[in-house]
Backbone as CSV, one residue per row, in Angstrom:
resi,resn,N_x,N_y,N_z,CA_x,CA_y,CA_z,C_x,C_y,C_z
1,MET,142.145,44.032,-10.264,141.989,43.176,-9.037,141.268,41.921,-9.374
2,TYR,141.680,40.960,-8.885,141.161,39.496,-9.270,139.944,38.985,-8.476
3,GLY,139.447,39.815,-7.612,138.210,39.282,-6.655,137.607,40.309,-6.101
4,THR,137.033,39.851,-5.194,136.215,40.918,-4.333,136.510,40.773,-2.801
5,ILE,136.722,41.713,-2.088,136.950,41.651,-0.629,135.849,42.316,0.120
6,LEU,135.205,41.308,0.973,134.188,41.632,1.711,134.525,41.974,3.162
7,THR,134.028,42.762,3.997,134.349,43.152,5.525,133.847,41.682,6.159
8,ASP,134.314,41.604,7.428,133.918,40.455,8.140,132.479,40.525,8.435
9,LYS,132.195,41.789,8.845,130.644,42.033,9.082,129.682,41.734,8.185
10,LEU,129.817,42.135,6.897,129.260,41.714,5.763,129.165,40.473,5.542
11,CYS,130.297,39.779,5.621,130.300,38.245,5.489,129.436,37.484,6.448
12,LEU,129.497,37.860,7.633,128.634,37.195,8.616,127.325,37.446,8.295
13,ILE,126.642,38.730,7.991,125.383,38.756,7.737,124.988,38.050,6.321
14,LEU,125.710,38.089,5.406,125.533,37.301,4.353,125.260,35.693,4.847
15,TRP,126.270,35.088,5.582,126.285,33.782,5.935,124.897,33.533,6.788
16,GLN,124.496,34.310,7.585,123.382,34.015,8.437,122.086,34.184,7.616
17,LEU,122.045,35.118,6.444,120.616,35.213,5.777,120.629,34.451,4.446
18,CYS,121.902,34.060,3.854,121.588,33.327,2.496,122.447,31.907,2.518
19,THR,122.183,31.418,1.611,122.982,29.898,1.515,123.908,30.297,0.634
20,PRO,125.182,29.390,0.650,126.394,29.784,0.131,126.037,29.690,-1.420
21,ALA,125.040,28.949,-2.003,124.760,28.848,-3.521,124.369,30.437,-3.765
22,HIS,123.327,30.975,-2.901,123.116,32.098,-3.358,124.182,33.165,-3.340
23,ILE,124.887,33.155,-2.369,126.231,34.071,-2.230,126.947,33.987,-3.471
24,ALA,127.404,32.859,-3.968,128.277,32.634,-5.103,127.473,33.087,-6.365
25,GLN,126.197,33.046,-6.562,125.620,33.503,-7.608,125.515,34.839,-7.433
26,CYS,125.273,35.634,-6.367,125.263,37.077,-6.449,126.726,37.790,-6.567
27,PHE,127.812,37.081,-6.397,128.883,37.685,-6.426,129.743,37.179,-7.477
28,CYS,129.113,36.407,-8.354,129.853,35.774,-9.452,130.212,36.723,-10.617
29,GLY,129.578,37.978,-10.813,129.735,38.913,-11.652,130.860,40.129,-11.412
30,PHE,131.358,39.991,-10.129,132.329,40.907,-9.402,133.665,40.563,-10.062
31,GLY,134.056,39.459,-10.110,135.386,39.104,-10.898,135.404,37.695,-11.073
32,LYS,136.723,37.200,-11.607,136.994,35.834,-11.896,137.215,35.162,-10.521
33,LEU,137.727,35.549,-9.684,138.033,34.875,-8.433,137.236,35.620,-7.222
34,ILE,136.590,34.769,-6.362,135.956,35.091,-5.173,136.605,34.215,-4.159
35,LEU,137.343,34.962,-3.200,138.052,34.167,-2.072,137.211,34.114,-1.064
36,VAL,137.073,32.688,-0.436,136.364,32.401,0.809,137.331,32.081,1.787
37,GLU,137.449,33.028,2.667,138.366,32.470,3.856,137.569,32.553,5.076
38,GLY,137.080,31.306,5.554,136.376,31.181,6.713,136.772,30.034,7.538
39,GLY,136.135,29.887,8.580,136.372,28.915,9.509,135.863,27.616,9.118
40,PRO,135.862,26.604,9.742,135.348,25.093,9.484,133.898,24.914,9.079
41,ARG,133.112,25.798,9.698,131.766,25.814,9.557,131.293,26.434,8.135
42,LEU,131.867,27.649,7.993,131.627,28.175,6.703,132.171,27.596,5.507
43,LEU,133.301,27.126,5.623,133.762,26.247,4.613,132.990,24.892,4.485
44,GLY,132.661,24.199,5.450,131.611,23.056,5.318,130.356,23.498,4.586
45,ASP,129.702,24.541,4.845,128.564,25.038,4.082,128.809,25.168,2.538
46,PHE,129.989,25.695,2.378,130.169,26.098,0.922,130.663,24.754,0.248
47,TYR,131.425,23.753,0.773,131.683,22.439,0.369,130.320,21.765,-0.007
48,ALA,129.421,21.669,0.946,128.024,20.949,0.904,127.366,21.675,-0.279
49,ALA,127.616,22.915,-0.485,126.654,23.533,-1.577,127.428,23.374,-3.017
50,HIS,128.450,22.707,-3.089,129.226,22.537,-4.288,129.561,23.625,-4.952
51,VAL,129.752,24.894,-4.372,130.107,26.097,-5.210,131.535,26.573,-5.025
52,LEU,132.357,25.729,-4.563,133.882,26.028,-4.769,134.402,25.282,-5.845
53,ASP,135.291,26.067,-6.711,135.912,25.370,-7.629,137.509,24.941,-7.448
54,GLU,137.946,25.648,-6.446,139.428,25.299,-6.269,139.568,25.301,-4.494
55,GLN,140.541,24.705,-4.159,141.034,24.802,-2.730,142.371,24.914,-2.665
56,PHE,142.930,25.821,-1.891,144.250,25.987,-1.653,144.544,25.399,-0.090
57,LEU,145.457,24.686,-0.094,145.728,24.054,1.292,147.262,24.052,1.548
58,ILE,147.606,24.573,2.760,148.954,24.694,2.999,149.320,23.525,4.192
59,LEU,150.254,22.797,3.968,150.878,21.581,4.676,152.001,22.148,5.402
60,ALA,151.852,22.077,6.631,153.047,22.442,7.451,153.498,21.191,8.142
61,PRO,154.890,21.077,8.518,155.501,19.975,9.210,155.275,19.690,10.637
62,GLN,154.328,20.444,11.091,154.055,20.321,12.593,153.044,19.252,12.814
63,ILE,153.295,18.447,13.756,152.116,17.381,14.076,151.557,17.626,15.431
64,ALA,150.381,18.199,15.540,149.595,18.611,16.588,148.983,17.492,17.431
65,GLY,148.078,16.741,16.647,147.308,15.659,17.511,146.163,16.171,18.230
66,ARG,145.408,15.515,18.735,144.172,15.357,19.480,144.055,14.649,20.657
67,ASP,143.475,15.073,21.575,143.328,14.329,22.913,141.844,13.797,22.986
68,VAL,141.355,12.922,23.558,140.043,12.476,23.742,139.155,13.755,24.394
69,GLY,138.088,14.065,23.749,137.388,15.315,24.306,137.861,16.560,23.905
70,ASP,138.930,16.824,22.893,139.650,17.893,22.413,138.519,18.853,21.693
71,GLN,138.142,19.905,21.945,137.158,20.717,21.399,137.798,21.573,19.923
72,ARG,139.284,21.497,19.758,139.500,21.978,18.840,138.984,21.812,17.408
73,LEU,138.802,22.851,16.421,138.109,22.459,15.382,139.062,21.968,14.299
74,SER,138.278,21.325,13.269,139.085,20.538,12.242,138.730,21.477,10.983
75,LEU,139.159,21.058,9.831,139.115,21.624,8.704,137.693,21.972,8.247
76,VAL,136.812,21.141,8.320,135.320,21.040,8.071,134.433,20.543,9.522
77,MET,133.533,21.464,9.893,132.805,21.093,10.904,131.271,21.111,10.469
78,ARG,130.564,20.419,11.180,129.012,20.279,11.053,128.579,19.603,9.837
79,ARG,129.466,19.071,9.019,129.215,18.369,7.750,130.235,17.106,7.713
80,THR,129.653,16.043,7.352,130.072,14.781,7.100,130.064,14.258,5.507
81,PHE,131.174,14.219,4.895,131.190,13.693,3.496,131.467,12.308,3.341
82,ALA,132.550,11.830,3.833,132.824,10.515,3.757,132.500,9.677,4.908
83,PRO,132.111,8.588,4.653,132.318,7.543,3.527,131.108,7.842,2.422
84,GLY,129.984,8.171,2.852,128.607,8.460,2.104,128.975,9.234,0.681
85,SER,129.413,10.521,0.993,129.536,11.546,-0.146,130.933,12.028,-0.144
86,PRO,131.865,11.429,-0.459,133.145,12.057,-0.212,133.424,13.065,-1.414
87,LEU,134.159,14.085,-1.081,134.389,15.064,-1.858,136.113,14.868,-2.331
88,TRP,136.252,14.836,-3.500,137.657,14.703,-4.033,138.053,15.890,-4.990
89,GLY,139.377,16.298,-4.767,139.972,17.161,-5.585,140.886,16.541,-6.556
90,THR,141.419,17.403,-7.548,142.640,17.067,-8.383,143.631,18.063,-8.098
91,LEU,144.834,17.444,-7.901,146.042,18.331,-7.737,146.189,18.841,-8.893
92,ILE,146.421,20.450,-8.756,146.573,21.053,-10.110,147.917,22.025,-9.938
93,ASP,148.388,22.003,-8.795,149.566,22.738,-8.493,150.196,22.401,-7.160
94,LEU,151.417,22.434,-7.086,152.088,22.207,-5.941,153.389,22.943,-5.608
95,ARG,153.696,23.615,-4.812,154.860,24.289,-4.550,155.266,24.325,-3.122
96,ARG,156.622,24.559,-3.088,157.202,24.397,-1.574,158.062,25.546,-1.336
97,ASP,157.984,25.822,-0.002,158.924,26.713,0.472,159.463,26.294,1.815
98,SER,160.737,25.920,1.917,161.231,25.241,3.141,160.654,23.959,3.239
99,SER,160.014,23.779,4.398,159.415,22.502,4.742,157.736,22.765,4.621
100,HIS,157.274,23.808,4.039,155.905,23.989,3.720,155.505,23.599,2.430
101,LEU,154.469,22.959,2.221,153.883,22.678,1.041,152.610,23.461,0.588
102,PHE,152.415,23.982,-0.455,151.347,24.801,-0.899,150.407,23.812,-1.934
103,LEU,149.569,23.437,-1.653,148.779,22.662,-2.714,147.516,23.069,-3.094
104,ARG,147.356,23.169,-4.500,146.172,23.815,-4.996,145.339,22.580,-5.875
105,TYR,144.094,22.482,-5.299,143.293,21.431,-6.057,142.091,22.081,-6.880
106,SER,141.641,21.325,-7.870,140.287,21.813,-8.744,139.364,20.843,-7.999
107,LEU,138.331,21.288,-7.570,137.194,20.655,-7.125,136.045,20.278,-7.868
108,ALA,136.164,21.050,-9.280,135.128,20.936,-10.187,135.022,19.329,-10.695
């Protein structure tokens, strides 16, 4: 197996008690790949701690948009990176399935 799968309950407890950097340090010995699947707040914390090596992003052809006062979440919440401290990735792989693009970025 390439990584470690944690239960949602354990992840919630870890997120509430530990920093993303501490979580990454604790689990780095479990495998080459630790997958972080979380919402915009969790991802924002991991981006801010600079502990993510790669990002997988799927681009779908649907345009949704937002209305003024819309409370829907974006990719990252509670963190602002640009323009002061923008995070940039380098595209390392691109795949296509029908009209969907699967993008893989290096964040190192």
